[in-house]
FIDO-850478 format. One record per residue: y, x, z of N, C-alpha, C, O, CB in turn; residue in one letter; residue number from 1. Coordinates in nm, 2 decimals, padded with zeros to 4 digits. Glycine has a CB too. Layout:
N
Y, X, Z, Y, X, Z, Y, X, Z, Y, X, Z, Y, X, Z, a, NUM
...
// end
This chain:
98
02.30, 05.10, -08.30, 02.33, 05.19, -08.41, 02.41, 05.13, -08.52, 02.50, 05.20, -08.57, 02.19, 05.25, -08.45, m, 1
02.37, 05.01, -08.56, 02.44, 04.95, -08.68, 02.58, 04.92, -08.65, 02.67, 04.93, -08.74, 02.37, 04.82, -08.72, i, 2
02.61, 04.89, -08.52, 02.75, 04.87, -08.48, 02.84, 05.00, -08.50, 02.95, 04.99, -08.54, 02.76, 04.82, -08.34, e, 3
02.78, 05.11, -08.47, 02.85, 05.24, -08.49, 02.87, 05.27, -08.64, 02.98, 05.32, -08.67, 02.77, 05.36, -08.43, q, 4
02.78, 05.23, -08.72, 02.80, 05.25, -08.87, 02.91, 05.16, -08.92, 03.00, 05.20, -09.00, 02.67, 05.21, -08.94, l, 5
02.92, 05.04, -08.87, 03.03, 04.94, -08.91, 03.16, 04.99, -08.85, 03.26, 04.97, -08.92, 02.99, 04.80, -08.87, y, 6
03.16, 05.04, -08.73, 03.28, 05.09, -08.68, 03.34, 05.21, -08.76, 03.46, 05.22, -08.78, 03.26, 05.14, -08.53, l, 7
03.25, 05.30, -08.80, 03.29, 05.41, -08.89, 03.35, 05.36, -09.02, 03.45, 05.40, -09.07, 03.18, 05.51, -08.92, a, 8
03.28, 05.26, -09.08, 03.33, 05.20, -09.20, 03.46, 05.13, -09.19, 03.55, 05.13, -09.27, 03.22, 05.09, -09.26, a, 9
03.48, 05.07, -09.07, 03.61, 05.00, -09.04, 03.72, 05.11, -09.03, 03.83, 05.09, -09.09, 03.61, 04.93, -08.91, q, 10
03.70, 05.22, -08.97, 03.80, 05.33, -08.96, 03.83, 05.39, -09.09, 03.94, 05.44, -09.12, 03.75, 05.43, -08.86, h, 11
03.73, 05.38, -09.19, 03.75, 05.44, -09.32, 03.82, 05.33, -09.41, 03.85, 05.37, -09.53, 03.62, 05.48, -09.38, a, 12
03.84, 05.21, -09.36, 03.91, 05.11, -09.44, 03.82, 05.04, -09.54, 03.87, 04.98, -09.63, 04.02, 05.17, -09.51, g, 13
03.69, 05.04, -09.51, 03.60, 04.98, -09.61, 03.56, 04.83, -09.57, 03.49, 04.77, -09.65, 03.47, 05.06, -09.61, l, 14
03.61, 04.78, -09.46, 03.57, 04.65, -09.42, 03.69, 04.55, -09.43, 03.80, 04.59, -09.44, 03.52, 04.65, -09.28, l, 15
03.66, 04.42, -09.43, 03.76, 04.32, -09.43, 03.76, 04.24, -09.30, 03.65, 04.23, -09.24, 03.74, 04.22, -09.55, k, 16
03.87, 04.19, -09.26, 03.88, 04.11, -09.14, 03.84, 03.97, -09.18, 03.89, 03.91, -09.27, 04.02, 04.12, -09.07, q, 17
03.75, 03.91, -09.10, 03.71, 03.77, -09.12, 03.72, 03.69, -09.00, 03.68, 03.73, -08.89, 03.56, 03.77, -09.17, a, 18
03.78, 03.57, -09.01, 03.80, 03.48, -08.90, 03.69, 03.37, -08.91, 03.69, 03.30, -09.02, 03.94, 03.42, -08.88, h, 19
03.61, 03.36, -08.81, 03.50, 03.26, -08.82, 03.54, 03.13, -08.75, 03.59, 03.13, -08.63, 03.37, 03.31, -08.75, w, 20
03.53, 03.02, -08.81, 03.55, 02.88, -08.76, 03.42, 02.80, -08.76, 03.38, 02.76, -08.87, 03.67, 02.81, -08.83, s, 21
03.36, 02.79, -08.65, 03.23, 02.71, -08.65, 03.25, 02.57, -08.69, 03.35, 02.51, -08.65, 03.17, 02.72, -08.51, p, 22
03.16, 02.51, -08.76, 03.16, 02.37, -08.81, 03.16, 02.28, -08.69, 03.21, 02.16, -08.70, 03.05, 02.34, -08.90, a, 23
03.11, 02.32, -08.58, 03.10, 02.24, -08.46, 03.23, 02.22, -08.39, 03.24, 02.13, -08.30, 03.00, 02.30, -08.36, s, 24
03.33, 02.30, -08.43, 03.46, 02.29, -08.36, 03.48, 02.38, -08.24, 03.58, 02.38, -08.18, 03.49, 02.15, -08.32, g, 25
03.37, 02.45, -08.21, 03.38, 02.55, -08.10, 03.48, 02.66, -08.13, 03.51, 02.68, -08.25, 03.24, 02.61, -08.07, a, 26
03.52, 02.74, -08.03, 03.62, 02.85, -08.06, 03.55, 02.95, -08.15, 03.43, 02.98, -08.14, 03.66, 02.91, -07.93, p, 27
03.62, 03.01, -08.24, 03.57, 03.11, -08.33, 03.61, 03.25, -08.29, 03.65, 03.27, -08.17, 03.63, 03.09, -08.47, g, 28
03.59, 03.34, -08.38, 03.63, 03.48, -08.35, 03.66, 03.55, -08.47, 03.64, 03.50, -08.58, 03.51, 03.55, -08.27, s, 29
03.72, 03.67, -08.46, 03.76, 03.75, -08.57, 03.68, 03.88, -08.56, 03.68, 03.95, -08.46, 03.91, 03.78, -08.57, t, 30
03.62, 03.92, -08.67, 03.53, 04.04, -08.68, 03.56, 04.11, -08.81, 03.62, 04.06, -08.90, 03.38, 04.01, -08.66, v, 31
03.51, 04.24, -08.82, 03.52, 04.32, -08.94, 03.38, 04.30, -09.01, 03.28, 04.32, -08.95, 03.55, 04.47, -08.91, q, 32
03.39, 04.27, -09.15, 03.27, 04.25, -09.22, 03.28, 04.33, -09.36, 03.38, 04.36, -09.40, 03.24, 04.11, -09.25, v, 33
03.16, 04.35, -09.42, 03.16, 04.41, -09.55, 03.15, 04.29, -09.65, 03.05, 04.22, -09.65, 03.03, 04.50, -09.57, a, 34
03.26, 04.27, -09.72, 03.28, 04.15, -09.81, 03.25, 04.20, -09.95, 03.30, 04.30, -10.00, 03.42, 04.09, -09.80, f, 35
03.17, 04.12, -10.02, 03.13, 04.14, -10.16, 03.16, 04.02, -10.25, 03.13, 03.91, -10.20, 02.99, 04.19, -10.18, q, 36
03.21, 04.04, -10.37, 03.22, 03.93, -10.46, 03.18, 03.97, -10.60, 03.26, 03.96, -10.69, 03.37, 03.88, -10.46, a, 37
03.06, 04.01, -10.62, 03.01, 04.06, -10.75, 03.00, 03.94, -10.85, 02.97, 03.83, -10.81, 02.88, 04.13, -10.74, p, 38
03.03, 03.96, -10.97, 03.01, 03.86, -11.07, 02.86, 03.84, -11.11, 02.79, 03.94, -11.12, 03.09, 03.89, -11.20, d, 39
02.83, 03.72, -11.13, 02.69, 03.68, -11.17, 02.70, 03.60, -11.30, 02.78, 03.51, -11.31, 02.62, 03.60, -11.05, e, 40
02.61, 03.63, -11.39, 02.61, 03.56, -11.52, 02.54, 03.42, -11.50, 02.44, 03.41, -11.45, 02.54, 03.64, -11.63, s, 41
02.61, 03.32, -11.55, 02.56, 03.18, -11.54, 02.57, 03.12, -11.67, 02.63, 03.17, -11.77, 02.63, 03.10, -11.43, v, 42
02.51, 03.00, -11.69, 02.51, 02.92, -11.81, 02.46, 03.01, -11.93, 02.52, 03.01, -12.04, 02.65, 02.87, -11.84, l, 43
02.35, 03.07, -11.91, 02.28, 03.15, -12.01, 02.37, 03.26, -12.06, 02.37, 03.30, -12.18, 02.24, 03.06, -12.13, d, 44
02.46, 03.32, -11.97, 02.54, 03.43, -12.01, 02.68, 03.39, -12.07, 02.75, 03.48, -12.10, 02.47, 03.51, -12.11, g, 45
02.71, 03.26, -12.07, 02.84, 03.22, -12.13, 02.95, 03.22, -12.03, 03.07, 03.21, -12.07, 02.82, 03.08, -12.18, y, 46
02.92, 03.24, -11.90, 03.03, 03.24, -11.80, 02.99, 03.33, -11.68, 02.87, 03.35, -11.66, 03.06, 03.10, -11.75, q, 47
03.09, 03.38, -11.62, 03.07, 03.46, -11.50, 03.11, 03.38, -11.38, 03.20, 03.30, -11.38, 03.14, 03.59, -11.50, l, 48
03.04, 03.40, -11.27, 03.07, 03.33, -11.14, 03.06, 03.43, -11.03, 02.97, 03.51, -11.03, 02.97, 03.21, -11.12, s, 49
03.15, 03.43, -10.94, 03.15, 03.52, -10.82, 03.04, 03.48, -10.72, 03.02, 03.36, -10.69, 03.28, 03.53, -10.75, a, 50
02.96, 03.57, -10.68, 02.86, 03.55, -10.58, 02.91, 03.61, -10.45, 02.88, 03.73, -10.41, 02.72, 03.62, -10.63, d, 51
02.98, 03.53, -10.37, 03.05, 03.58, -10.25, 02.94, 03.60, -10.14, 02.85, 03.51, -10.12, 03.16, 03.48, -10.20, y, 52
02.95, 03.71, -10.07, 02.87, 03.73, -09.95, 02.93, 03.84, -09.86, 03.01, 03.92, -09.90, 02.73, 03.78, -10.00, r, 53
02.88, 03.83, -09.73, 02.92, 03.93, -09.64, 02.80, 03.99, -09.57, 02.70, 03.93, -09.57, 03.02, 03.87, -09.53, i, 54
02.82, 04.11, -09.52, 02.71, 04.18, -09.43, 02.78, 04.22, -09.31, 02.90, 04.26, -09.31, 02.65, 04.30, -09.51, r, 55
02.71, 04.21, -09.20, 02.77, 04.24, -09.07, 02.66, 04.26, -08.96, 02.55, 04.22, -08.98, 02.86, 04.13, -09.02, y, 56
02.69, 04.34, -08.86, 02.59, 04.35, -08.75, 02.56, 04.21, -08.69, 02.65, 04.13, -08.67, 02.64, 04.45, -08.64, p, 57
02.43, 04.19, -08.66, 02.39, 04.06, -08.61, 02.46, 04.02, -08.48, 02.49, 03.91, -08.45, 02.24, 04.05, -08.58, a, 58
02.50, 04.13, -08.40, 02.57, 04.10, -08.27, 02.71, 04.06, -08.29, 02.77, 04.00, -08.20, 02.56, 04.23, -08.19, s, 59
02.77, 04.08, -08.41, 02.91, 04.04, -08.43, 02.92, 03.88, -08.44, 03.02, 03.83, -08.38, 02.96, 04.10, -08.56, y, 60
02.83, 03.82, -08.51, 02.84, 03.67, -08.53, 02.70, 03.62, -08.51, 02.64, 03.56, -08.61, 02.89, 03.64, -08.68, l, 61
02.64, 03.62, -08.39, 02.51, 03.58, -08.37, 02.48, 03.43, -08.40, 02.37, 03.39, -08.42, 02.47, 03.61, -08.23, p, 62
02.59, 03.35, -08.39, 02.57, 03.20, -08.41, 02.62, 03.15, -08.54, 02.63, 03.03, -08.56, 02.65, 03.13, -08.30, e, 63
02.66, 03.24, -08.64, 02.70, 03.20, -08.77, 02.59, 03.12, -08.84, 02.48, 03.16, -08.84, 02.74, 03.32, -08.86, l, 64
02.63, 03.01, -08.90, 02.53, 02.92, -08.96, 02.59, 02.85, -09.08, 02.71, 02.85, -09.10, 02.47, 02.82, -08.87, q, 65
02.51, 02.79, -09.16, 02.55, 02.71, -09.28, 02.66, 02.61, -09.24, 02.65, 02.55, -09.14, 02.43, 02.65, -09.35, a, 66
02.76, 02.60, -09.33, 02.87, 02.50, -09.32, 02.98, 02.55, -09.23, 03.09, 02.49, -09.22, 02.82, 02.37, -09.26, n, 67
02.96, 02.67, -09.16, 03.08, 02.73, -09.09, 03.18, 02.78, -09.19, 03.14, 02.80, -09.31, 03.03, 02.84, -08.99, d, 68
03.30, 02.81, -09.15, 03.40, 02.85, -09.25, 03.45, 02.99, -09.20, 03.47, 03.02, -09.08, 03.52, 02.76, -09.25, v, 69
03.46, 03.08, -09.30, 03.52, 03.21, -09.28, 03.65, 03.23, -09.36, 03.65, 03.19, -09.48, 03.42, 03.33, -09.32, l, 70
03.75, 03.28, -09.30, 03.87, 03.32, -09.37, 03.88, 03.47, -09.39, 03.88, 03.54, -09.29, 04.00, 03.26, -09.29, s, 71
03.89, 03.51, -09.52, 03.89, 03.65, -09.55, 04.01, 03.67, -09.65, 04.01, 03.60, -09.75, 03.76, 03.70, -09.61, i, 72
04.10, 03.76, -09.62, 04.22, 03.78, -09.70, 04.29, 03.65, -09.74, 04.34, 03.64, -09.85, 04.17, 03.85, -09.83, d, 73
04.30, 03.56, -09.64, 04.37, 03.44, -09.66, 04.30, 03.33, -09.74, 04.36, 03.23, -09.77, 04.50, 03.47, -09.73, g, 74
04.18, 03.36, -09.78, 04.10, 03.26, -09.86, 03.99, 03.21, -09.77, 03.93, 03.28, -09.69, 04.04, 03.33, -09.98, m, 75
03.96, 03.08, -09.78, 03.85, 03.01, -09.70, 03.72, 03.01, -09.78, 03.72, 02.99, -09.90, 03.89, 02.87, -09.66, a, 76
03.61, 03.04, -09.71, 03.48, 03.04, -09.77, 03.39, 02.96, -09.67, 03.40, 02.98, -09.55, 03.42, 03.19, -09.79, y, 77
03.30, 02.88, -09.73, 03.20, 02.81, -09.65, 03.07, 02.89, -09.66, 03.03, 02.93, -09.76, 03.18, 02.66, -09.71, r, 78
03.00, 02.90, -09.54, 02.88, 02.97, -09.54, 02.77, 02.88, -09.60, 02.75, 02.76, -09.55, 02.84, 03.01, -09.39, v, 79
02.69, 02.93, -09.69, 02.58, 02.86, -09.75, 02.45, 02.89, -09.68, 02.37, 02.80, -09.66, 02.57, 02.89, -09.90, r, 80
02.43, 03.01, -09.65, 02.30, 03.06, -09.59, 02.32, 03.19, -09.52, 02.41, 03.27, -09.56, 02.19, 03.06, -09.69, a, 81
02.25, 03.21, -09.41, 02.25, 03.34, -09.34, 02.11, 03.39, -09.33, 02.01, 03.31, -09.30, 02.31, 03.32, -09.20, v, 82
02.09, 03.52, -09.35, 01.95, 03.58, -09.34, 01.96, 03.71, -09.27, 02.06, 03.78, -09.29, 01.89, 03.59, -09.48, r, 83
01.85, 03.75, -09.21, 01.84, 03.88, -09.15, 01.81, 03.98, -09.25, 01.74, 03.95, -09.35, 01.74, 03.88, -09.03, a, 84
01.86, 04.10, -09.24, 01.84, 04.21, -09.33, 01.76, 04.32, -09.26, 01.79, 04.35, -09.14, 01.97, 04.27, -09.39, v, 85
01.66, 04.38, -09.32, 01.58, 04.49, -09.27, 01.52, 04.45, -09.14, 01.43, 04.36, -09.13, 01.66, 04.61, -09.26, s, 86
01.55, 04.52, -09.03, 01.49, 04.50, -08.90, 01.56, 04.39, -08.82, 01.52, 04.37, -08.70, 01.50, 04.63, -08.82, d, 87
01.66, 04.32, -08.88, 01.72, 04.21, -08.81, 01.85, 04.25, -08.74, 01.92, 04.16, -08.69, 01.63, 04.15, -08.72, g, 88
01.88, 04.38, -08.74, 02.01, 04.42, -08.67, 02.13, 04.39, -08.75, 02.24, 04.40, -08.70, 02.00, 04.57, -08.63, s, 89
02.11, 04.36, -08.88, 02.22, 04.33, -08.98, 02.19, 04.20, -09.04, 02.07, 04.17, -09.07, 02.23, 04.45, -09.08, e, 90
02.29, 04.12, -09.07, 02.27, 03.99, -09.13, 02.36, 03.99, -09.26, 02.46, 04.06, -09.27, 02.31, 03.87, -09.04, h, 91
02.31, 03.90, -09.35, 02.39, 03.88, -09.48, 02.41, 03.73, -09.48, 02.32, 03.65, -09.46, 02.32, 03.93, -09.60, e, 92
02.54, 03.69, -09.51, 02.57, 03.55, -09.53, 02.62, 03.53, -09.67, 02.71, 03.60, -09.72, 02.68, 03.50, -09.43, a, 93
02.56, 03.43, -09.74, 02.61, 03.39, -09.87, 02.71, 03.28, -09.86, 02.70, 03.19, -09.77, 02.49, 03.33, -09.96, r, 94
02.82, 03.30, -09.93, 02.94, 03.21, -09.92, 02.97, 03.14, -10.05, 02.93, 03.18, -10.15, 03.06, 03.30, -09.87, l, 95
03.05, 03.04, -10.04, 03.10, 02.97, -10.15, 03.25, 02.92, -10.12, 03.28, 02.91, -10.00, 03.01, 02.85, -10.20, c, 96
03.32, 02.89, -10.22, 03.46, 02.84, -10.20, 03.44, 02.69, -10.17, 03.37, 02.62, -10.24, 03.55, 02.86, -10.33, r, 97
03.51, 02.64, -10.07, 03.50, 02.50, -10.03, 03.56, 02.41, -10.14, 03.55, 02.28, -10.13, 03.57, 02.46, -09.90, p, 98
// end
């Protein structure tokens, strides 16, 4: 079911193409993900920092893990952590700039 939701979002132009490069050197893949870069207040409110993350169906990137690299819109991001969302059919990965 979650894959159908993401397919509809892809057709509506709401997703970004992400190329996954595993840290192990194994072959990667390219998938559509929901990319977010909301600003987060840091240093007691004196500075803003982007909190990069993606959401995707668990079946799209079942082996995604910390230290893997994702390329989104020509920019590289390193995976900091991956967690299951709700019933586990969707995952969220927190990212940082290398």
